[in-house]
Every structure is written in C-alpha cells, then in structure tokens.
C-alpha positions, 0 to 999 in steps of 0.5 A: 363565289360572291361578286359585287351586287347593286343595292337591294333597292334596284330589285324592287323599285320601278323602272322608268319606261320611255315612250317607244317609236312605233313599229313600221306598218306598210302604207302608213306614216308612223307617229310617236305620241308617247313621250310628250315631245314638242313636234316642232323643230327648234327655232332657226335662231336657236339652232344657229346659236347651238351651231356656234356653241358646238365649236367649243365643245372641247371645253367644259361648260360653265358649271355655274350656269351663270348666263342661264341663271341670269336670263331666267332671273330676269324673265321670272323677276327673281335673283340668280341665287334662286335658280338651280339648273339641272339635266331636265326637270327630272334631273333637278327633281333628283337633286331635290330629293337627294338634298332633302331626304335621308334613309327612312324619310318620306316623300308624299305625292299623288298617284298616278303622277309622274313615274320618276317620283317613286324612282328618285324617292327609292334611290335616296332611301326614302319611303314613297307615300302615294295618295290616290287621285280623286275620281275625276283624276285630280290631286286629293290635296286634303288627303295629301295633307293628312298623309304628312307625318313627322317623317315627311320631308318633301311633298310633290304637287304635279300641276298640270298632272302627268299623265292625267293633265288635270290642274291644281287650282290656286285657291286649293293649293294655298289652302293646302300649304296652310296645312303643311308644316313649314319644315316640309318642302313642297315642290310645285312641278310645272313641267307643262306650265306653258300649255295652261289656259285655266284662269284658276291656275296657281301663280306658283312664283307668287306662292313661292315668295309667300312660302319659304318652304316652296320650290317651283320646278320647270323645264325647257323640254316641252314648250321650248322644244329642247327635250334632247338637250336636257335642261330644266331648273328649280326656283327656290329660296336661296338656301334651298337653291344653293343646296340643289346646285351642290347636289347637281352633277358637276358640269351636268348642263352642257354648253349646247343646252345652256346656249339653247335655253338662253336663246329660247328665252330671248325668242319666247314670243316666237315659241309662244305662237307654237304653244298656242297652236298646240293648245288649239290642237288640244282643244280640237282633239278634246272636242272631237273625242267628246263628240265620239262619247268619250268622257275624259278629264280636261287637259291643261297639258300637251296630251290627253288622258284616256282612263281605260282601266283594264282596256289600257293595253288593248287600246295601246295595241290598237294604236300600234297596229296603225303605226301610232304609239301612245303611252300605256300606264298599267291598268290605269289608262293611256296618255296621248301627246298632242302633236302633228295634226296627222297624228291627232287625226289618226288617234281620233280615227282609232278612238272612234272605232274603239267607241263603236267596238266597245260601247260599254267603255 
C-alpha cells in the first residue's frame, strides 16, 4: 500500500536546529546565549506602536510593505523599488534562491557559515558548493571565486560570518567581485552589520551601486531586537528586488512587524546606545578570554566563537550543567551570544575552568 511521500530531498538535507533554553539547575539563574538574541526588550516607544497596531490584526497587513519600504529607502538613500522585505533575513534569503535558481544550478558559500544556506539551496533543487574557511576562520574569497562555474547562479558572502564572527574587508570583497561573472548574483549577508567596528568593513551599499549583480541582505532581528516579529529585507537593483517581492509569501510580513520596524528605524538613536553597550560587553568578554589563554577569532558580531573541534559538545555540556546554553556546531566549535552581563560572567567562569582542565586545548 502506497501513501503520499515528501520529496526525497527532505531525507538528505540538514535540519535547522534552533538554540534551546537551558534545563533548570537548582540555585542558578538560567541563561540562553545560543540564539544571538538581543537581551534588551523592545523600546517603550516601539512597544506602544505595536500595541496600537494590535487593534487592527483582524485586517490583512499591507502586502506591499509601503511604509516600511519608504522608511528604509529614506534611511539608506535608495529608492523604495530597491527594497524587498521578508520574514527575517532568512525568509528573504529563501526568496533570493527561489528567484534565481532552478534544478541543478549551483550556490557557492563559505563553510562553516549560516546553517540555513544548505537548507534553502536544497529546497530549490540547487547544488550547494561549500568552500572551507581559512585557518583563521575567515572567508577564502579566492577559493570561492575559483569555485564559480557556468552553473553558479548565486554566491553568498556572510559578513560578519555566522558563527565565526569574522569579517570580509572592503578591498578583498571588491577584488572578489572583479573576478565573479556579472551574471552571477552575489549576496552580501549583513545580519550583524550594526555590531561592526572594524574600519575596513565593506560599504555594502556603495558596492551595490557599483555592481548590478549585488544584493545586500539585512535584518531587524539582531540589533533592533525584533527577532520574535520576523522582519528582514534585501536591498537590490530594482529588477531583482521586484522578483524577490514576487517570490515572497503573500502578506508574510505581518502588520505588527511592519509597524515595529518603522518605529525602530525612527528610534535608532536610542537603539544605537544599546548596540554600543553590547559591543563594549563583547570587548570585555574577548579580553577576559584572551587573558585566560584562549586564542579566538576576533568577532565583529554579537557573539564569540570557540573553535573547539572534537571538544565542541563537551564544552556545550559543561555550560549546560551550569544552566547556560551555547550553540554547538558539530565538531567545529561553539558559538556564544554576548548578552546579559551575568550570562557573560558565567561563560567566563566556565571557560576559565575549561582551560585549567584542558590545558592542551
């Protein structure tokens, strides 16, 4: 007897694994630093806008995201026709791959990088071409350029890279783009842009204006603290942006998300204070870990990366025992979000003890 079956791709493609909350431990406050969430609640002004918008949730949201696109266009110095919103940057990423790829096409990206990349690639029937990171956990852009073939439709460049926190510099990104054929779309994924302090960071919007095959991908989930509302966007040449809007789920960005995003743009000066506090906390954590003897890649995001290899799960388990959840990645390493000071302090305590117990690590 036969029954309906999902496409075979579902049996072989990886599954997205969200960060989990910690199991309770007696006498300890629990902290989740496994999902790169902003620890601050929404601004009071943003919450008030959401409360007002909630009164009309019996109506469909604006499918064209007109107010949001206008607000983003004004802030970024582009036209509204260049903006394509979606349900978080990962939702827009799916729109990009669906719009650009057919069965057998190739998507090139660094690995390890954002774990949704192989998933959205597989769902589109495309083939993932994963290029290993360098020894210092950065994108190997020359190798990525060499991996481009006549079947390549999209190249994904995550900067700062998730989960390693490393940055692609402006000059090397421009050199890379000079090697990529103009018919190949290059997506600059900047989900953690607001946490960047490196003066050599790329000016992605300037690059976009110079290269008609570039798309810039951003989100309101991290710095803006709207992860629960799911709103992100792409900035792209108008024909590409139009295709991305066509590929979006109708009414996908709900009315509360649109209202909160517009209000957050208006209140960015207040939000920037919080971002600077998180960047300062990141610096404190990195300095303390370096003093303990850890040699970690410099992070430009709101997390730090422990390249622990086969000790990855053991370190994650040690954190779990202390009511702290971090994000293990196979046998590659552990990502730990910079959040509450108390969570950072506990991470530092666990890391210090680990160094004593594993001096060879």
